Residue frames as a rotation matrix with the C-alpha (Angstrom) as fourth column:
UNK 1
0.658 -0.673 0.339 137.56
0.405 -0.064 -0.912 156.05
0.635 0.737 0.231 -81.55
UNK 2
0.363 -0.498 0.788 138.99
-0.664 -0.731 -0.156 158.37
0.654 -0.467 -0.596 -78.82
UNK 3
0.715 -0.016 0.699 139.02
-0.596 0.510 0.620 155.42
-0.367 -0.860 0.355 -76.46
UNK 4
0.868 -0.394 0.302 141.00
0.488 0.790 -0.371 153.31
-0.093 0.469 0.878 -78.91
UNK 5
0.491 -0.666 0.561 143.43
0.127 -0.583 -0.803 156.12
0.862 0.465 -0.202 -79.52
UNK 6
0.490 -0.226 0.842 143.95
-0.837 -0.390 0.383 156.62
0.242 -0.893 -0.380 -75.75
UNK 7
0.854 -0.151 0.498 144.66
-0.102 0.889 0.446 152.87
-0.510 -0.432 0.744 -75.26
UNK 8
0.764 -0.577 0.288 147.13
0.556 0.363 -0.748 152.91
0.327 0.732 0.598 -78.13
UNK 9
0.314 -0.632 0.708 149.02
-0.344 -0.771 -0.536 155.93
0.885 -0.076 -0.459 -76.72
UNK 10
0.594 -0.095 0.799 149.09
-0.793 0.103 0.601 154.29
-0.140 -0.990 -0.014 -73.25
UNK 11
0.911 -0.252 0.327 150.48
0.262 0.965 0.014 151.08
-0.319 0.073 0.945 -74.76
UNK 12
0.574 -0.720 0.391 153.15
0.364 -0.203 -0.909 153.07
0.733 0.664 0.145 -76.58
UNK 13
0.394 -0.417 0.819 154.15
-0.756 -0.654 0.030 154.84
0.523 -0.631 -0.573 -73.38
UNK 14
0.758 0.033 0.651 154.29
-0.524 0.625 0.579 151.57
-0.388 -0.780 0.491 -71.51
UNK 15
0.864 -0.431 0.262 156.38
0.502 0.687 -0.525 149.89
0.046 0.585 0.810 -74.22
UNK 16
0.450 -0.719 0.530 158.81
-0.052 -0.613 -0.788 152.82
0.892 0.327 -0.313 -74.25
UNK 17
0.412 -0.268 0.871 159.24
-0.891 -0.319 0.324 152.83
0.191 -0.909 -0.370 -70.48
UNK 18
0.881 -0.079 0.466 159.70
-0.077 0.949 0.307 149.05
-0.466 -0.306 0.830 -70.41
UNK 19
0.759 -0.623 0.186 162.43
0.429 0.264 -0.864 149.31
0.489 0.736 0.468 -73.09
UNK 20
0.220 -0.729 0.649 164.47
-0.453 -0.665 -0.594 151.83
0.864 -0.164 -0.476 -71.10
UNK 21
0.495 -0.006 0.869 164.08
-0.852 0.191 0.487 149.81
-0.168 -0.982 0.090 -67.92
UNK 22
0.866 -0.128 0.483 165.11
0.127 0.991 0.035 146.58
-0.483 0.031 0.875 -69.53
UNK 23
0.400 -0.730 0.554 167.81
0.864 0.098 -0.495 148.24
0.306 0.676 0.670 -71.67
UNK 24
0.761 -0.161 -0.628 169.50
0.253 -0.818 0.516 150.93
-0.597 -0.552 -0.582 -69.42
UNK 25
0.873 -0.487 -0.007 172.02
-0.299 -0.524 -0.797 153.19
0.385 0.698 -0.604 -71.10
UNK 26
0.597 -0.735 -0.322 175.44
0.775 0.632 -0.006 151.64
0.207 -0.246 0.947 -70.94
UNK 27
0.792 -0.430 -0.433 178.08
-0.060 -0.761 0.646 153.66
-0.608 -0.486 -0.628 -69.12
UNK 28
0.769 -0.608 -0.200 180.94
-0.353 -0.143 -0.925 154.81
0.533 0.781 -0.324 -71.24
UNK 29
0.669 -0.573 -0.474 184.06
0.703 0.694 0.155 152.80
0.240 -0.437 0.867 -70.25
UNK 30
0.831 -0.444 -0.336 186.68
-0.150 -0.759 0.633 154.76
-0.536 -0.476 -0.698 -68.34
UNK 31
0.678 -0.635 -0.369 189.93
-0.526 -0.068 -0.848 155.44
0.514 0.769 -0.380 -70.20
UNK 32
0.758 -0.629 -0.175 193.04
0.612 0.592 0.524 153.33
-0.226 -0.504 0.833 -69.49
UNK 33
0.926 -0.376 -0.024 195.75
-0.373 -0.905 -0.204 155.95
0.055 0.198 -0.979 -69.04
UNK 34
0.585 -0.808 0.074 199.30
0.810 0.587 0.008 155.26
-0.050 0.055 0.997 -70.14
UNK 35
-0.079 -0.701 -0.709 202.41
0.596 -0.603 0.530 157.48
-0.799 -0.381 0.466 -70.04
UNK 36
-0.791 -0.251 0.558 201.94
0.612 -0.317 0.725 158.54
-0.005 0.915 0.404 -73.62
UNK 37
0.128 0.941 0.312 198.56
0.826 -0.275 0.492 160.06
0.549 0.195 -0.813 -72.69
UNK 38
0.605 0.066 -0.794 200.06
0.730 -0.444 0.520 162.41
-0.318 -0.894 -0.316 -70.10
UNK 39
0.911 -0.411 0.033 201.92
-0.395 -0.892 -0.219 165.72
0.120 0.186 -0.975 -70.06
UNK 40
0.571 -0.722 -0.390 205.44
0.296 0.624 -0.723 164.55
0.766 0.297 0.570 -70.77
UNK 41
-0.245 -0.678 0.693 206.79
-0.492 -0.529 -0.691 166.65
0.836 -0.510 -0.204 -67.92
UNK 42
0.368 0.468 0.804 204.89
-0.930 0.173 0.325 164.46
0.013 -0.867 0.498 -65.45
UNK 43
0.991 0.133 -0.007 206.43
-0.132 0.979 -0.157 161.25
-0.014 0.156 0.988 -66.79
UNK 44
0.283 -0.939 0.194 209.84
-0.121 0.166 0.979 159.72
-0.951 -0.300 -0.067 -66.19
UNK 45
0.077 -0.246 -0.966 211.77
-0.929 -0.368 0.019 160.11
-0.361 0.897 -0.257 -69.47
UNK 46
-0.879 -0.469 0.086 212.35
-0.408 0.833 0.373 156.43
-0.247 0.293 -0.924 -69.70
UNK 47
-0.572 0.730 0.374 208.62
0.496 0.671 -0.551 155.75
-0.653 -0.130 -0.746 -69.84
UNK 48
-0.448 0.369 -0.814 207.46
-0.439 -0.884 -0.159 158.48
-0.779 0.286 0.558 -72.27
UNK 49
-0.660 0.083 -0.747 206.95
-0.736 0.127 0.664 156.21
0.150 0.988 -0.023 -75.22
UNK 50
-0.944 0.313 0.105 204.77
0.261 0.903 -0.341 153.68
-0.202 -0.295 -0.934 -73.49
UNK 51
-0.658 0.747 -0.096 201.30
-0.687 -0.543 0.483 153.86
0.308 0.383 0.871 -75.11
UNK 52
0.439 0.879 -0.186 199.80
-0.646 0.453 0.614 150.73
0.624 -0.150 0.767 -73.60
UNK 53
0.408 -0.238 -0.881 200.31
0.356 0.930 -0.087 148.11
0.841 -0.279 0.465 -70.89
UNK 54
-0.502 -0.644 0.577 201.38
-0.312 -0.487 -0.816 150.39
0.807 -0.589 0.043 -68.05
UNK 55
0.519 0.607 -0.601 200.74
0.379 0.467 0.799 149.05
0.766 -0.643 0.013 -64.58
UNK 56
0.683 -0.286 0.672 201.55
-0.681 -0.580 0.446 150.25
0.262 -0.763 -0.591 -61.04
UNK 57
-0.081 -0.859 -0.505 204.91
-0.340 0.500 -0.796 148.84
0.937 0.107 -0.333 -60.02
UNK 58
0.289 0.058 -0.956 205.77
0.669 0.702 0.245 146.77
0.685 -0.710 0.164 -56.93
UNK 59
-0.034 -0.282 0.959 206.17
-0.530 -0.808 -0.257 148.54
0.847 -0.517 -0.122 -53.55
UNK 60
0.157 0.038 -0.987 206.81
0.733 0.665 0.143 147.80
0.662 -0.746 0.077 -49.92
UNK 61
-0.445 -0.226 0.867 206.01
-0.302 -0.873 -0.383 150.29
0.843 -0.432 0.320 -47.18
UNK 62
-0.822 0.173 -0.543 204.86
0.567 0.345 -0.748 150.44
0.058 -0.922 -0.382 -43.52
UNK 63
-0.078 0.846 0.527 201.38
0.315 -0.480 0.819 151.51
0.946 0.230 -0.229 -42.68
UNK 64
0.003 0.116 0.993 200.01
-0.648 -0.756 0.090 153.27
0.761 -0.644 0.073 -39.56
UNK 65
0.864 0.357 0.355 199.82
-0.503 0.587 0.634 149.92
0.018 -0.727 0.687 -37.73
UNK 66
-0.060 -0.989 0.138 203.48
-0.862 0.121 0.492 149.16
-0.503 -0.089 -0.860 -38.47
UNK 67
0.415 0.254 0.873 202.25
0.190 0.915 -0.357 146.46
-0.890 0.314 0.331 -40.94
UNK 68
-0.714 -0.684 -0.150 204.24
-0.109 -0.103 0.989 145.88
-0.692 0.722 -0.001 -44.12
UNK 69
0.463 0.886 -0.001 202.01
-0.032 0.016 -0.999 146.64
-0.886 0.463 0.035 -47.12
UNK 70
-0.719 -0.690 0.088 202.93
0.024 0.102 0.995 145.53
-0.695 0.717 -0.057 -50.59
UNK 71
-0.679 0.435 -0.591 201.24
-0.724 -0.265 0.637 145.35
0.120 0.861 0.494 -54.01
UNK 72
-0.852 0.342 -0.397 199.60
0.285 0.938 0.197 142.16
0.439 0.055 -0.897 -52.83
UNK 73
-0.679 0.610 -0.408 197.23
0.293 -0.285 -0.913 144.33
-0.673 -0.739 0.015 -50.73
UNK 74
-0.120 0.646 -0.754 195.72
-0.565 -0.669 -0.484 145.80
-0.817 0.368 0.445 -53.87
UNK 75
-0.965 -0.218 -0.145 195.93
-0.243 0.544 0.803 142.82
-0.096 0.810 -0.578 -56.31
UNK 76
-0.664 0.748 0.021 192.51
0.625 0.540 0.563 142.37
0.410 0.387 -0.826 -57.90
UNK 77
0.110 0.711 -0.694 191.06
0.899 -0.369 -0.235 145.47
-0.424 -0.598 -0.680 -56.19
UNK 78
0.369 0.075 0.926 190.18
0.520 -0.843 -0.139 148.99
0.770 0.533 -0.350 -57.11
UNK 79
0.154 -0.331 -0.931 192.12
0.953 -0.198 0.228 151.60
-0.260 -0.923 0.285 -55.17
UNK 80
0.843 0.167 0.511 192.51
0.271 -0.953 -0.136 155.35
0.464 0.253 -0.849 -54.77
UNK 81
0.028 -0.933 -0.360 195.90
0.995 0.060 -0.079 156.97
0.096 -0.356 0.930 -54.17
UNK 82
0.911 0.044 0.410 197.04
0.052 -0.999 -0.009 160.33
0.409 0.029 -0.912 -52.81
UNK 83
-0.161 -0.958 -0.237 200.33
0.782 0.022 -0.623 161.84
0.602 -0.285 0.745 -51.73
UNK 84
0.710 0.486 0.509 200.16
0.034 -0.746 0.665 163.99
0.703 -0.455 -0.547 -48.49
UNK 85
-0.519 -0.785 -0.339 201.97
0.346 0.169 -0.923 164.83
0.782 -0.596 0.184 -45.29
UNK 86
0.059 0.652 -0.756 200.61
0.935 0.229 0.271 165.08
0.350 -0.723 -0.596 -41.71
UNK 87
-0.346 -0.260 -0.901 201.90
0.682 -0.729 -0.052 168.61
-0.644 -0.633 0.430 -41.05
UNK 88
-0.804 0.123 0.582 200.29
0.468 -0.473 0.747 170.01
0.367 0.873 0.322 -44.20
UNK 89
-0.525 0.626 -0.577 197.85
0.450 -0.371 -0.812 172.79
-0.722 -0.686 -0.086 -43.26
UNK 90
-0.630 0.223 -0.744 196.78
-0.641 -0.690 0.336 173.76
-0.439 0.688 0.578 -46.78
UNK 91
-0.212 0.572 -0.793 195.40
-0.895 0.213 0.393 171.25
0.393 0.792 0.466 -49.23
UNK 92
-0.824 -0.282 -0.491 195.86
-0.161 0.948 -0.276 168.02
0.543 -0.148 -0.827 -47.21
UNK 93
-0.808 0.579 0.112 193.06
-0.022 0.161 -0.987 168.52
-0.589 -0.799 -0.117 -44.73
UNK 94
-0.014 0.808 -0.589 190.68
-0.876 -0.294 -0.383 169.27
-0.483 0.511 0.711 -47.63
UNK 95
-0.325 -0.197 -0.925 191.88
-0.783 0.605 0.146 166.27
0.531 0.771 -0.351 -49.50
UNK 96
-0.934 -0.156 -0.322 191.44
0.033 0.858 -0.513 163.92
0.356 -0.490 -0.796 -46.53
UNK 97
-0.492 0.870 0.026 188.00
-0.447 -0.227 -0.866 165.30
-0.747 -0.438 0.500 -45.76
UNK 98
0.211 0.580 -0.787 187.04
-0.977 0.112 -0.179 164.12
-0.016 0.807 0.591 -49.24
UNK 99
-0.577 -0.479 -0.662 188.85
-0.484 0.853 -0.195 160.84
0.658 0.208 -0.724 -48.71
UNK 100
-0.909 0.295 0.294 186.71
-0.192 0.329 -0.925 160.31
-0.369 -0.897 -0.243 -45.71
UNK 101
0.071 0.909 -0.412 183.65
-0.870 -0.146 -0.472 160.65
-0.489 0.391 0.780 -48.01
UNK 102
0.021 -0.078 -0.997 185.01
-0.797 0.600 -0.064 157.84
0.603 0.796 -0.049 -50.16
UNK 103
-0.917 -0.371 -0.144 185.68
-0.207 0.754 -0.624 155.63
0.341 -0.542 -0.768 -47.19
UNK 104
-0.579 0.781 0.235 182.19
-0.413 -0.032 -0.910 156.20
-0.703 -0.624 0.341 -45.86
UNK 105
0.155 0.640 -0.752 180.62
-0.979 -0.002 -0.203 155.58
-0.132 0.768 0.627 -49.29
UNK 106
0.264 -0.128 -0.956 182.42
-0.481 0.841 -0.246 152.17
0.836 0.525 0.161 -49.65
UNK 107
-0.229 -0.369 0.901 182.66
-0.973 0.068 -0.220 151.24
0.020 -0.927 -0.375 -45.99
UNK 108
0.145 0.223 0.964 183.07
-0.465 0.875 -0.133 147.51
-0.873 -0.429 0.231 -45.52
UNK 109
0.965 0.185 -0.185 183.75
-0.243 0.376 -0.894 146.90
-0.096 0.908 0.407 -49.21
UNK 110
0.445 -0.824 0.351 186.86
0.106 0.438 0.893 144.75
-0.889 -0.360 0.282 -49.29
UNK 111
0.300 -0.255 0.919 187.28
0.931 0.288 -0.224 145.44
-0.208 0.923 0.324 -53.01
UNK 112
0.653 -0.098 0.751 188.07
0.221 -0.923 -0.313 149.10
0.724 0.371 -0.581 -52.56
UNK 113
0.265 -0.640 -0.721 191.33
0.943 0.017 0.332 150.31
-0.200 -0.768 0.608 -50.79
UNK 114
0.945 -0.050 0.323 192.74
0.003 -0.987 -0.163 153.74
0.327 0.155 -0.932 -50.09
UNK 115
0.319 -0.926 -0.200 196.42
0.947 0.322 0.019 154.35
0.047 -0.196 0.980 -50.13
UNK 116
0.981 -0.044 0.190 197.84
-0.057 -0.996 0.061 157.66
0.186 -0.071 -0.980 -48.66
UNK 117
0.331 -0.938 -0.098 201.57
0.877 0.344 -0.335 157.93
0.348 0.025 0.937 -49.24
UNK 118
0.745 -0.128 -0.655 203.47
0.267 -0.842 0.469 160.51
-0.611 -0.524 -0.593 -47.24
UNK 119
0.733 -0.528 0.428 205.81
0.315 -0.294 -0.902 162.85
0.602 0.797 -0.049 -49.05
UNK 120
0.208 -0.593 0.778 207.62
-0.681 -0.658 -0.320 163.66
0.702 -0.463 -0.541 -45.83
UNK 121
0.671 0.156 -0.725 208.80
0.179 0.915 0.362 160.42
0.720 -0.372 0.586 -44.28
UNK 122
-0.526 -0.849 0.053 211.48
0.229 -0.201 -0.952 162.19
0.819 -0.489 0.301 -42.18
UNK 123
-0.716 0.383 0.583 208.59
-0.689 -0.517 -0.507 163.38
0.107 -0.766 0.634 -40.00
UNK 124
0.298 0.954 -0.036 205.82
-0.948 0.300 0.105 160.91
0.111 0.003 0.994 -40.86
UNK 125
-0.849 -0.516 -0.115 207.01
-0.478 0.842 -0.248 157.81
0.225 -0.155 -0.962 -39.20
UNK 126
-0.530 0.695 -0.486 204.49
0.338 0.698 0.631 155.06
0.778 0.170 -0.605 -38.27
UNK 127
-0.555 0.301 -0.776 203.71
0.794 -0.087 -0.602 156.64
-0.249 -0.950 -0.190 -34.90
UNK 128
-0.794 0.187 -0.579 202.82
-0.234 -0.972 0.007 159.95
-0.562 0.141 0.815 -36.57
UNK 129
-0.750 0.495 -0.437 200.72
-0.435 0.129 0.891 158.16
0.498 0.859 0.119 -39.18
UNK 130
-0.600 0.519 -0.609 198.92
0.704 0.705 -0.092 156.19
0.381 -0.484 -0.788 -36.47
UNK 131
-0.598 0.302 -0.743 197.89
0.458 -0.632 -0.625 159.43
-0.658 -0.714 0.239 -34.77
UNK 132
-0.779 0.207 -0.592 196.83
-0.536 -0.709 0.458 160.94
-0.325 0.674 0.663 -38.05
UNK 133
-0.774 0.482 -0.411 194.83
0.023 0.669 0.743 157.91
0.632 0.566 -0.529 -39.10
UNK 134
-0.540 0.567 -0.622 192.89
0.838 0.297 -0.457 158.01
-0.075 -0.768 -0.636 -35.85
UNK 135
-0.607 0.285 -0.742 192.11
-0.033 -0.942 -0.335 161.70
-0.794 -0.179 0.581 -36.45
UNK 136
-0.679 0.328 -0.656 190.81
-0.727 -0.174 0.665 160.76
0.104 0.928 0.357 -39.94
UNK 137
0.138 0.740 0.659 188.77
-0.703 0.542 -0.461 157.80
-0.698 -0.399 0.595 -38.52
UNK 138
-0.199 -0.310 -0.930 190.58
-0.930 0.358 0.080 155.61
0.308 0.881 -0.359 -40.96
UNK 139
0.766 0.525 0.371 189.23
-0.602 0.788 0.129 152.04
-0.225 -0.322 0.920 -41.01
UNK 140
-0.208 -0.876 0.436 192.00
-0.633 0.460 0.623 149.41
-0.746 -0.146 -0.650 -40.53
UNK 141
-0.380 -0.016 0.925 192.45
0.398 0.900 0.179 147.29
-0.835 0.436 -0.336 -43.60
UNK 142
0.518 0.577 0.631 190.71
0.829 -0.158 -0.536 149.73
-0.210 0.802 -0.560 -45.98
UNK 143
0.915 -0.213 0.343 192.63
-0.062 -0.914 -0.402 153.01
0.399 0.346 -0.849 -45.61
UNK 144
0.469 -0.835 -0.288 196.41
0.878 0.403 0.259 152.73
-0.100 -0.374 0.922 -45.33
UNK 145
0.910 -0.414 -0.027 198.71
-0.415 -0.910 -0.018 155.65
-0.017 0.028 -0.999 -44.50
UNK 146
0.808 -0.586 0.059 202.12
0.586 0.788 -0.191 154.56
0.066 0.189 0.980 -45.82
UNK 147
0.765 -0.640 -0.066 205.72
-0.614 -0.757 0.225 155.60
-0.194 -0.131 -0.972 -45.13
UNK 148
0.732 -0.613 0.298 209.20
0.602 0.787 0.138 154.37
-0.319 0.078 0.945 -46.00
UNK 149
-0.338 -0.936 -0.100 212.30
0.669 -0.314 0.674 155.53
-0.662 0.161 0.732 -47.83
UNK 150
0.135 0.373 -0.918 211.86
-0.225 -0.890 -0.395 158.93
-0.965 0.260 -0.036 -49.54
UNK 151
-0.685 -0.484 -0.544 213.53
-0.625 0.008 0.780 157.75
-0.373 0.875 -0.308 -52.75
UNK 152
-0.924 0.320 0.208 211.13
0.366 0.899 0.242 154.79
-0.109 0.300 -0.948 -53.00
UNK 153
-0.083 0.943 -0.322 208.05
0.624 -0.202 -0.754 156.82
-0.777 -0.264 -0.572 -52.26
UNK 154
0.076 0.066 -0.995 208.92
-0.445 -0.891 -0.093 159.45
-0.892 0.450 -0.038 -54.85
UNK 155
-0.864 -0.438 -0.247 209.99
-0.433 0.398 0.809 156.90
-0.256 0.806 -0.534 -57.46
UNK 156
-0.601 0.744 0.292 206.57
0.721 0.662 -0.203 155.24
-0.345 0.089 -0.934 -57.22
UNK 157
0.200 0.688 -0.698 204.94
0.225 -0.726 -0.650 158.64
-0.954 -0.027 -0.300 -57.62
UNK 158
-0.080 -0.366 -0.927 206.94
-0.725 -0.617 0.306 159.32
-0.684 0.697 -0.216 -60.82
UNK 159
-0.818 -0.413 -0.400 207.20
-0.574 0.545 0.612 156.00
-0.035 0.730 -0.682 -62.43
UNK 160
-0.837 0.547 0.026 203.85
0.546 0.837 -0.039 154.45
-0.043 -0.019 -0.999 -61.49
UNK 161
0.029 0.933 -0.359 201.24
0.848 -0.213 -0.485 157.07
-0.529 -0.290 -0.797 -60.63
UNK 162
-0.525 -0.334 0.783 202.64
0.749 -0.618 0.239 160.06
0.404 0.712 0.574 -62.57
UNK 163
0.534 0.768 -0.353 201.36
0.836 -0.418 0.355 162.37
0.125 -0.485 -0.866 -59.90
UNK 164
-0.309 -0.753 -0.581 204.16
0.744 -0.572 0.346 164.88
-0.593 -0.325 0.737 -60.22
UNK 165
0.776 0.592 -0.219 203.15
0.359 -0.699 -0.618 168.34
-0.519 0.401 -0.755 -61.42
UNK 166
0.653 -0.506 0.564 205.14
0.569 -0.165 -0.806 170.00
0.501 0.847 0.180 -64.29
UNK 167
0.641 -0.366 0.675 206.51
-0.482 -0.876 -0.018 172.71
0.598 -0.314 -0.738 -61.93
UNK 168
0.685 -0.347 0.641 207.84
-0.522 0.381 0.764 170.05
-0.509 -0.857 0.080 -59.54
UNK 169
0.892 -0.331 0.309 209.55
0.445 0.763 -0.468 168.19
-0.081 0.555 0.828 -62.36
UNK 170
0.649 -0.666 0.368 212.26
-0.295 -0.665 -0.686 170.86
0.702 0.336 -0.628 -62.37
UNK 171
0.238 -0.542 0.806 213.56
-0.971 -0.121 0.206 169.38
-0.014 -0.832 -0.555 -59.15
UNK 172
0.916 0.214 -0.339 213.98
-0.275 0.951 -0.140 165.88
0.293 0.222 0.930 -60.50
UNK 173
0.324 -0.875 -0.361 217.72
0.425 0.475 -0.770 165.87
0.846 0.096 0.525 -60.02
UNK 174
-0.481 -0.506 0.716 217.79
-0.367 -0.625 -0.689 167.86
0.796 -0.594 0.115 -56.76
UNK 175
-0.167 0.441 -0.882 216.95
0.608 0.750 0.260 165.60
0.776 -0.493 -0.393 -53.81
UNK 176
-0.813 -0.256 -0.523 217.39
0.582 -0.402 -0.707 168.44
-0.030 -0.879 0.476 -51.39
UNK 177
-0.815 0.519 -0.257 214.63
-0.481 -0.854 -0.200 170.64
-0.323 -0.039 0.945 -52.81
UNK 178
-0.720 0.536 -0.442 212.50
-0.138 0.513 0.847 167.87
0.681 0.670 -0.296 -54.29
UNK 179
-0.852 0.516 0.086 209.08
-0.048 0.086 -0.995 167.89
-0.521 -0.852 -0.049 -52.66
UNK 180
-0.733 0.672 0.109 205.74
0.354 0.240 0.904 166.64
0.581 0.701 -0.414 -54.06
UNK 181
-0.744 0.594 -0.306 202.70
0.080 -0.376 -0.923 168.60
-0.663 -0.711 0.232 -53.09
UNK 182
-0.899 0.399 -0.179 199.75
-0.225 -0.071 0.972 167.74
0.375 0.914 0.154 -55.22
UNK 183
-0.440 0.839 0.321 196.00
-0.760 -0.157 -0.631 167.76
-0.479 -0.522 0.706 -54.94
UNK 184
-0.191 0.350 -0.917 195.52
-0.835 0.433 0.339 164.82
0.516 0.831 0.209 -57.29
UNK 185
0.079 0.222 0.972 193.78
-0.518 0.842 -0.150 161.57
-0.852 -0.491 0.181 -56.43
UNK 186
-0.600 -0.294 -0.744 194.59
-0.783 0.406 0.472 158.68
0.163 0.865 -0.474 -58.76
UNK 187
0.470 0.747 0.471 192.04
-0.719 0.633 -0.286 155.91
-0.512 -0.204 0.834 -59.48
UNK 188
-0.600 -0.667 -0.443 193.51
-0.798 0.542 0.264 152.48
0.064 0.511 -0.857 -60.32
UNK 189
0.399 0.853 -0.336 191.64
-0.850 0.481 0.214 149.37
0.344 0.200 0.917 -61.38
UNK 190
0.803 0.029 0.595 191.85
-0.376 0.799 0.469 145.71
-0.462 -0.601 0.653 -60.49
UNK 191
0.756 -0.590 0.283 194.65
0.646 0.604 -0.468 145.15
0.105 0.536 0.837 -63.02
UNK 192
0.161 -0.688 -0.708 196.75
0.606 -0.498 0.621 148.07
-0.779 -0.529 0.337 -61.60
UNK 193
-0.420 -0.192 0.887 196.01
0.841 -0.449 0.301 150.36
0.340 0.873 0.350 -64.54
UNK 194
-0.815 0.115 -0.568 195.42
0.183 -0.879 -0.440 154.01
-0.550 -0.462 0.696 -64.06
UNK 195
-0.327 0.799 0.505 191.81
0.941 0.226 0.251 154.99
0.087 0.557 -0.826 -64.94
UNK 196
0.502 0.535 0.679 191.57
0.518 -0.815 0.259 158.64
0.692 0.221 -0.687 -63.88
UNK 197
-0.722 -0.629 -0.289 192.91
0.652 -0.479 -0.589 161.70
0.232 -0.613 0.755 -62.03
UNK 198
0.399 0.899 0.178 190.74
0.650 -0.414 0.637 163.95
0.647 -0.139 -0.750 -59.85
UNK 199
-0.382 -0.415 0.826 191.12
-0.253 -0.813 -0.525 167.11
0.889 -0.410 0.206 -57.85
UNK 200
-0.346 0.152 -0.926 191.03
0.733 0.660 -0.165 165.80
0.586 -0.736 -0.340 -54.25
UNK 201
-0.913 0.041 -0.407 190.09
0.271 -0.684 -0.677 169.26
-0.306 -0.729 0.613 -52.88
UNK 202
-0.690 0.685 -0.233 186.88
-0.690 -0.525 0.498 169.42
0.219 0.505 0.835 -55.00
UNK 203
-0.396 0.668 0.631 183.65
-0.368 0.514 -0.775 167.89
-0.841 -0.539 0.042 -53.71
UNK 204
0.563 0.692 -0.452 182.27
-0.678 0.073 -0.731 167.75
-0.473 0.719 0.510 -57.21
UNK 205
-0.011 -0.657 -0.754 185.40
-0.870 0.378 -0.317 165.94
0.493 0.652 -0.576 -58.60
UNK 206
-0.856 -0.360 0.372 185.36
-0.512 0.691 -0.510 163.49
-0.074 -0.627 -0.776 -55.74
UNK 207
0.024 0.940 0.341 181.67
-0.453 0.314 -0.834 162.78
-0.891 -0.135 0.433 -56.30
UNK 208
0.598 0.076 -0.798 182.54
-0.797 0.156 -0.583 161.98
0.080 0.985 0.154 -59.89
UNK 209
-0.518 -0.843 -0.145 185.41
-0.757 0.531 -0.381 159.76
0.398 -0.088 -0.913 -58.63
UNK 210
-0.555 0.371 0.744 182.99
-0.511 0.553 -0.658 157.82
-0.656 -0.746 -0.117 -56.45
UNK 211
0.557 0.798 -0.229 180.80
-0.621 0.217 -0.753 157.19
-0.551 0.562 0.617 -59.42
UNK 212
0.307 -0.553 -0.774 183.82
-0.820 0.259 -0.511 155.87
0.483 0.792 -0.374 -61.35
UNK 213
-0.714 -0.521 0.468 184.81
-0.698 0.579 -0.421 153.66
-0.052 -0.627 -0.778 -58.46
UNK 214
-0.019 0.850 0.527 181.33
-0.463 0.459 -0.758 152.14
-0.886 -0.258 0.385 -58.44
UNK 215
0.690 0.268 -0.672 181.63
-0.716 0.118 -0.688 151.63
-0.105 0.956 0.273 -62.17
UNK 216
-0.208 -0.867 -0.454 184.98
-0.821 0.407 -0.401 149.82
0.532 0.289 -0.796 -61.89
UNK 217
-0.614 -0.009 0.789 183.70
-0.643 0.585 -0.494 147.62
-0.457 -0.811 -0.365 -59.05
UNK 218
0.421 0.863 0.281 181.12
-0.438 0.464 -0.770 146.21
-0.795 0.201 0.573 -61.45
UNK 219
0.361 -0.351 -0.864 183.61
-0.912 0.062 -0.406 145.39
0.196 0.934 -0.298 -64.18
């Protein structure tokens, strides 16, 4: 009787284990973030009412290799975005140390791109970005450091990525004092939809981000 009971228990354990192996727990889908989901101070007033369908707008900038990069570079791909500047000595080195982790994790994966937009194009020309990219060991074709007209860089930040902090929104009409300095990384999917914001100075947050990148790459 004990032998039969033991065999029955063993079979039950095996069946349970097999079930979880064959039916892994499904990951919860990442949210699709639209202007209406965000703090209204971070969103251009014209876009506040959009509750669905927001996509990253078209752009055209130069990367560290003097190559023109447009939205075609990220069509059908997952990508991570940051805004930084090469002379930053506070949060930017921490952020790009974390971005190096992302590059290493997905090294050679053509379906993942990293876009680092400068907020200080007056200093960060393509030559400066080339030097900085080399310091970061950026892989050509995967990690792009981008520069261009300040108005276009900032417009993309406000109207596409919504990466502006509330305190910075006070300077919307003052081009002289306007300066974006944010620690946010933005995750965007293959359809150019925002799927998450992460603290780029936090190892824990970036580890979570890498998990979400992996999740999107499987979609």
